[in-house]
C-alpha positions in Angstrom: 0.0 0.1 0.0 2.7 2.5 0.9 4.3 2.2 -2.6 1.0 3.2 -4.1 0.7 6.2 -1.7 4.4 6.9 -2.6 3.5 6.8 -6.3 0.5 9.0 -5.9 2.7 11.7 -4.2 5.3 11.6 -7.0 2.4 11.8 -9.6 1.2 15.0 -7.6 4.7 16.5 -7.8 4.7 16.0 -11.5 1.3 17.9 -11.6 2.8 20.8 -9.8 5.9 20.9 -12.2 3.4 20.7 -15.3 1.2 23.3 -13.7 4.2 25.7 -13.2 5.4 25.3 -16.8 1.9 26.0 -18.2 1.4 29.1 -16.1 4.9 30.3 -17.2 4.4 29.4 -20.9 6.5 31.7 -23.0 3.9 31.9 -25.7 1.6 34.0 -23.6 2.4 37.0 -21.4 0.8 36.1 -18.1 -0.1 38.9 -15.6 -0.8 38.1 -12.0 -4.6 37.7 -12.6 -4.6 35.5 -15.5 -1.8 33.3 -13.9 -3.9 33.1 -10.7 -7.1 32.1 -12.7 -5.4 29.3 -14.7 -3.7 28.2 -11.4 -7.1 28.0 -9.5 -8.9 26.6 -12.5 -6.4 23.8 -12.9 -6.5 22.9 -9.2 -10.2 22.8 -9.1 -10.6 20.5 -12.1 -7.7 18.5 -12.8 -6.3 16.7 -9.7 -9.5 16.3 -7.8 -10.7 12.8 -9.2 -9.7 9.3 -8.4 -6.8 9.8 -10.9 -7.1 6.1 -12.0 -6.6 6.9 -15.7 -3.4 8.8 -15.1 -1.9 6.4 -12.6 -2.7 3.6 -15.1 -0.1 4.8 -17.4 2.6 4.4 -14.8 1.3 1.0 -13.6 1.0 -0.3 -17.2 4.5 0.9 -18.2 5.9 -0.6 -15.1 4.2 -4.1 -15.9 5.4 -3.9 -19.6 9.0 -3.2 -18.5 9.0 -5.7 -15.7 11.3 -3.8 -13.5 11.6 -0.6 -11.4 11.4 2.7 -13.5 14.3 5.2 -13.9 13.6 8.7 -12.7 13.0 9.9 -16.3 10.7 7.0 -17.1 8.6 7.7 -13.9 8.5 11.4 -15.0 7.4 10.7 -18.5 4.9 8.2 -17.6 3.4 10.5 -15.1 3.4 13.3 -17.6 1.4 11.1 -20.0 -1.0 10.2 -17.2 -1.6 13.8 -16.4 -2.3 14.6 -20.1 -5.2 11.9 -19.9 -6.4 13.7 -16.5 -6.4 17.1 -18.4 -8.3 15.4 -21.2 -10.8 14.2 -18.7 -11.1 17.6 -16.9 -11.8 19.3 -20.4 -14.5 16.8 -21.1 -16.1 17.2 -17.6 -16.1 20.9 -17.5 -18.0 21.2 -20.8 -20.0 18.1 -20.1 -21.3 19.5 -16.8 -22.6 22.6 -18.7 -24.2 20.4 -21.3 -26.1 18.3 -18.7 -26.8 21.3 -16.4 -25.2 19.2 -13.5 -24.9 20.5 -10.1 -21.9 18.7 -8.4 -18.9 16.9 -9.6 -16.4 15.0 -7.4 -18.3 16.1 -4.3 -18.2 19.9 -5.0 -20.2 22.3 -7.2 -19.4 22.0 -10.9 -16.9 24.7 -12.0 -19.4 26.6 -14.0 -21.7 26.8 -11.1 -19.1 29.0 -9.1 -20.5 32.6 -9.2 -17.2 34.1 -10.5 -17.0 31.5 -13.3 -20.4 30.8 -15.0 -20.0 30.5 -18.8 -16.2 31.5 -18.6 -15.9 27.7 -18.1 -16.5 27.1 -21.8 -13.1 29.0 -22.5 -11.6 27.1 -19.5 -12.5 23.9 -21.2 -10.7 25.2 -24.3 -7.6 26.0 -22.4 -7.5 22.7 -20.7 -7.7 21.0 -24.1 -5.0 23.2 -25.5 -2.6 22.5 -22.5 -2.3 18.8 -23.8 -0.3 19.5 -26.9 1.8 22.1 -25.1 2.8 19.4 -22.5 3.5 16.8 -25.2 5.6 19.2 -27.2 7.7 20.2 -24.2 8.4 16.8 -23.0 8.1 14.4 -25.9 9.1 16.4 -29.0 12.5 14.5 -29.4 10.9 11.1 -28.9 10.5 8.8 -31.9 6.9 8.2 -31.0 5.9 11.9 -30.6 3.7 11.9 -33.7 2.1 8.8 -32.6 1.2 10.3 -29.2 -0.3 13.4 -30.9 -2.3 11.2 -33.2 -3.5 9.1 -30.4 -4.8 12.0 -28.3 -6.5 13.6 -31.3 -7.9 10.3 -32.3 -9.4 9.6 -28.9 -10.7 13.1 -28.3 -12.6 12.9 -31.6 -14.1 9.4 -30.7 -15.1 10.7 -27.1 -16.6 14.0 -28.5 -18.5 12.0 -31.1 -19.7 9.5 -28.5 -20.9 12.3 -26.3 -22.7 13.5 -29.5 -24.5 10.3 -29.9 -25.3 10.3 -26.2 -26.9 13.8 -26.5 -28.8 13.3 -29.8 -30.1 9.8 -28.9 -32.2 11.6 -26.2 -33.8 13.6 -28.9 -35.1 10.3 -30.4 -36.1 9.0 -27.0 -38.2 12.1 -26.3 -40.4 11.0 -29.0 -40.3 7.3 -28.5 -38.5 5.8 -25.5 -38.6 2.3 -27.1 -36.0 3.5 -29.5 -33.5 2.9 -26.7 -31.6 -0.5 -27.1 -28.6 -2.3 -26.0 -26.8 -1.8 -29.3 -27.2 1.9 -29.1 -26.1 2.0 -25.4 -23.0 -0.1 -26.5 -22.0 2.4 -29.2 -22.3 5.3 -26.7 -20.4 3.5 -24.1 -17.7 2.5 -26.5 -17.1 6.0 -27.9 -18.0 8.1 -25.0 -16.1 6.1 -22.3 -14.0 3.2 -23.4 -11.4 4.8 -25.6 -10.4 7.6 -23.1 -11.0 5.7 -19.9 -9.3 2.4 -20.6 -7.6 2.3 -24.0 -5.6 5.5 -24.0 -3.6 4.8 -20.8 -2.5 1.6 -22.1 -1.9 2.9 -25.5 0.3 5.6 -24.1 2.4 2.9 -22.2 2.8 0.8 -25.2 4.0 3.8 -27.2 6.5 4.7 -24.6 7.7 1.1 -24.6 8.4 1.4 -28.2 5.4 -0.6 -29.5 3.4 -0.1 -32.7 -0.3 0.1 -31.8 -1.4 -1.5 -35.0 0.0 -4.8 -33.5 -2.4 -4.5 -30.5 -5.9 -4.4 -32.0 -6.9 -7.4 -29.7 -5.8 -5.5 -26.7 -7.9 -2.5 -27.8 -10.8 -4.8 -28.3 -10.6 -6.2 -24.9 -10.3 -2.7 -23.4 -13.3 -1.4 -25.5 -15.2 -4.4 -24.0 -14.0 -3.4 -20.5 -15.0 0.2 -21.2 -18.6 -0.8 -22.0 -18.7 -2.7 -18.7 -17.3 0.4 -17.0 -20.1 2.5 -18.6 -22.8 0.1 -17.4 -21.4 0.3 -14.0 -21.7 4.2 -14.1 -25.3 3.8 -15.2 -26.1 1.6 -12.4 -24.2 3.8 -9.8 -26.0 6.9 -11.1 -29.3 5.3 -9.8 -28.2 3.0 -7.0 -24.8 4.4 -5.8 -24.6 6.6 -2.8 -24.0 10.4 -3.8 -21.5 10.7 -0.9 -19.5 7.9 -2.3 -19.6 8.5 -6.0 -19.3 12.3 -5.4 -22.2 13.5 -7.6 -26.0 13.3 -7.6 -27.2 11.1 -10.4 -29.4 12.7 -13.2 -29.7 10.0 -15.9 -33.5 9.5 -15.4 -34.3 13.4 -15.4 -31.9 13.8 -18.4 -33.7 11.0 -20.4 -30.4 9.3 -20.8 -30.1 6.0 -22.8 -28.9 4.3 -19.7 -28.4 0.5 -19.4 -31.0 0.5 -16.7 -33.8 2.0 -18.9 -32.9 -0.3 -21.8 -33.2 -3.3 -19.4 -36.4 -2.0 -17.9 -37.9 -1.6 -21.4 -36.9 -5.2 -22.0 -38.2 -6.6 -18.8 -41.6 -4.6 -18.5 -45.1 -5.5 -19.1 -47.4 -3.1 -21.0 -48.5 -1.3 -17.9 -44.9 -0.9 -16.7 -43.8 0.3 -20.2 -46.5 2.9 -19.9 -45.3 4.1 -16.6 -41.9 4.4 -18.0 -43.0 6.4 -21.1 -45.0 8.8 -18.9 -42.3 9.4 -16.1 -38.8 8.9 -17.6 -37.0 12.0 -18.6 -39.1 14.3 -16.3 -37.5 16.7 -13.9 -40.1 16.5 -11.2 -39.0 14.4 -8.3 -42.2 12.4 -8.2 -41.6 10.9 -11.6 -38.0 10.1 -10.6 -39.2 8.2 -7.6 -41.7 6.2 -9.7 -38.9 5.1 -12.2 -36.7 4.1 -9.3 -39.6 2.3 -7.7 -40.1 0.4 -11.0 -36.3 -0.5 -11.2 -36.7 -2.1 -7.8 -39.8 -4.0 -8.8 -38.0 -5.3 -11.8 -35.1 -6.3 -9.6 -32.5 -4.6 -11.7 -30.0 -4.9 -9.0 -29.9 -8.7 -9.5 -29.9 -8.3 -13.2 -26.9 -6.0 -13.0 -25.2 -8.5 -10.8 -25.7 -11.3 -13.2 -24.4 -9.1 -16.1 -21.3 -8.1 -13.9 -20.4 -11.8 -13.3 -21.0 -12.9 -16.9 -18.9 -10.1 -18.4 -16.2 -10.6 -15.9 -15.9 -14.3 -16.9 -15.8 -13.3 -20.5 -13.1 -10.6 -20.0 -10.9 -13.1 -17.9 -11.0 -15.5 -20.9 -10.2 -12.8 -23.5 -7.2 -11.7 -21.3 -5.9 -15.2 -20.9 -6.0 -15.6 -24.6 -3.3 -12.8 -25.2 0.2 -14.4 -25.9 2.2 -11.9 -23.8 2.3 -12.2 -20.0 3.3 -8.6 -19.5 0.2 -7.5 -21.6 -2.1 -10.0 -19.7 -0.8 -8.4 -16.5 -1.7 -4.8 -17.6 -5.2 -5.9 -18.6 -5.7 -7.8 -15.4 -4.7 -5.0 -13.4 -7.3 -2.8 -15.2 -10.1 -5.4 -14.7 -9.1 -5.6 -11.0 -9.4 -2.0 -10.5 -13.0 -1.7 -12.0 -14.6 -5.0 -11.1 -17.4 -4.6 -8.6 -16.3 -0.8 -8.0 -18.5 1.2 -5.9 -17.6 4.8 -7.3 
């Protein structure tokens, strides 16, 4: 345990270094106010999460290498980890505005702060623009520099497109809830969550290790499957998780989201229950939300979720064991270990 605490403190030191570099970037003339704004904006949005995505780069690289990392390798793998955390922060700042959310990571969303408001849109853009600046400063001389840029651009495009399907699917759902299906849910999960939550940390470690990502399509497939499972967990926790544990108040029901729970409810409901769903799902008033949650309980969706979780876990374990490289197996196993039966 102490080594993971030690790693987290090293990781945080790298954050401080990167933040200092960004607030002293020679391409912009910072004055006291702008420097302070960026400093506070970063502290509020970037390092407050679980940091799983970022730390996974370091863990994955260590498993691929099979021995202790040099100081430089630790710094570079932490830096790539932070680039993913920056990407996450950029998505969340804008996502919270889109969803009109109230809390994130146990505190008010950035745009909800009185002094911030819609300045948050520009802050999102600043967060996004920090990533290539960090990569340029620390990886420009590396043979895999272009591949890194390409990877981040690709994953950002996939995630934003996944977010788009998520948002426009609700337009179809407004007219007809029965349009929601497992295949649509899967597409949303794959693009909106899997690539940036699970694939990119491993891809960063593989590039640093000198590998060609084209040789790791099978690994990508396993991670995308894992990412879909991760999103199903998210949907489940949005409704059944404790807000004080997950750090936010779930709004999937009010937001008419194509959630795994509503897809399953539609599958399992009789005509009368379907009618209740159609009438109450996607409404902002608390009574409607309670009715939907009561239906979820009646349909015993908690047990349905547990069954799904056990089945997908078995399937993933088999896929991982099929990979020829023991080191890559270890990387995938560590990811599965982190997300299996998570509570937040």
